[in-house]
Each structure stands twice: as C-alpha cells, then as structure tokens.
N, C-alpha and C positions, 0 to 999 in steps of 0.2 A: 114647112107645112105643105107647100105645093108639090114637093117630091113625093110625099106620102099620098096626096090626092091623085097625082098622075098615075101612080102605081095601083092604088086600090079603089079609087072612086070611078064609077062607070060613066057618069054623066057630068056635064059642066055645072048643072044645077046642084047636084050633090056636092061637087067640089066647092062651090061658092058657099053652101050651107055649112060645111065643115070648117072652112076658113073663117067665116063670120063668127061661129061659136068659139073657135079658138081665140080669135081677137077679143071677143067679149070676156072670156075667162082671164086673159092677160090684163085687160083694162080693169076688171073687177078686183083682181089681186093687187094691182098697183094702187087702186083707190083705197083698199083696206089697209095696205101698208102705209100710205100717206096719212090717213086718219089716225092710225096707231102711233106713228112717230109724232104727229102734232099733239095728240093727247098726252103722251109721255113727256114731251118737252115742256108742256104748259103746267104740269103739276109740280109743285115745289113743296119741300118739307115745311112743317109748321115752324114758325119762329120760336115757339116755346121749347122745342126739343133741345136738350142739353142740360148742363148743370149750372145752377144759379146759387150764389152764396153772398153773404155779407160779412162785415167785420165782427159782428156779435157772435158768430158761430152758427147762424141759421144756414141751412143748405137744402135745396130742392132740386131733384133730378127728375126730368120728364123724358120718357123714352118713346120711341116711335111705335111700340106695340100697345100704346095707351095705358101704360103702367107708370107709377111714380114711386119714388122713395124720398123721404124728407127727414131731416133731423133739425128740430127747432129748440131754441133755448127758452125754457119756461122759468120765470122767477122763483116759483115754488118748487118744482120738481127737477130742475136742471135740464139736461138735454133729453128731449122726448123724441123717439123715432116713430115714424109713420110709414106705411106702404099700402099700396092698393091700386085702384084704377082711376083714371081721370077721363073727362070728356070736356070738349070745348064747343060752345055755341056762341058764335060771334065773339064778343069780348067777355063772356062769362066762363069761368073755369070752375068745374065741379070735381072735387077730389073726394072719392069714395074710399075711405080707409078700410083695411081688412078687419078692424075692430068694430065696424058699423058706423063710426063717426063720418059725417059728411060735411065738407067745407065748401061753401059756394062763395066765390069772390069775382069781382070784376078785375080784369088785368089790362095792363098797358105796357108796351115796350117803347122806350125812347132811347135810341142808340143801343148800348149794351146793358141797359138797366131795365129790370122788370119790376113794375109796381103792382102790388096786390095787397089785400087784407087777409091775414091769417087769423083763424079763430082758435084761441088757446083752450086748454082743457076746462078752464073756468068759464068759457063763453065770452071772453073779452076779445074784441077786435084788435089785432096788432098790425099796424101798417108796416109793410116791408118794402124795402128797396134793395133788390138783389142784383148783383153784377154777374154777367155771364162769365163763367170760368172755364167751361169746356163744351164742345159740341156734342 
C-alpha cells in the first residue's frame, strides 16, 4: 500500500488516511470471515435426520428439507404410507401429512433409538421404538 501512496498521494496526511482505511477494510473482512467460520462450525444437523425402523415393519424417514415419508403397520389396513412436512419445537415433533392429517408427538433419542407416539388412522396412540438404520 505504501508504494501506491508514495506514487499517488500528495501529502503525508493523505497517505496515512489511505493506509488506515485499507487496514480497516482488511480487519473488517477478517472479522466477517472469522464470524462466518464460527457460525458454520457451530451448527449441526438435527439428530432426527435419517431413516428409523423397527422389526414390525414401521419405517420413518426425516429429511433435511423438513419433509418426511413413513410407512406404518396398521392392524386393520396393513401397511399405510404417509408423506408430508414436519417441524420440531424442542422435543415436540409435528408431522403434517399431505392428506391433511397431523400427528403431534414428543420424541426422545437414546443412543440409536427414537421413542415417539404415532397416532393410527383410528386415533389410537401407538408407542414406537425405532432404530436408526441410515443417515
């Protein structure tokens, strides 16, 4: 920067002003970069993302774009398939199916097991213990 100022700056005062602005811009860019790296490194994916299944044939897949697909075994209808959007607020999981049905359940993860209550088509709560099968 001093070569530029020696050639184009007429006075020492102007030379100092240009140098201090250049230094300020460099420090501001470094600060923004540091904050960005810190923010990106501190965010982590939701532990709910992935595919969860059990030995009865129930399967729930939660995707990072806030959509889900599920196939649940129903004693009356057999395997029922659902899909739609989901949202999470603390330990509440809200599944909004494309059919208009909404399932609200508390969830808990212990190790590789997801615990939640599924509401069947008849409105019966079905407690599920699902094992993580894929990320």
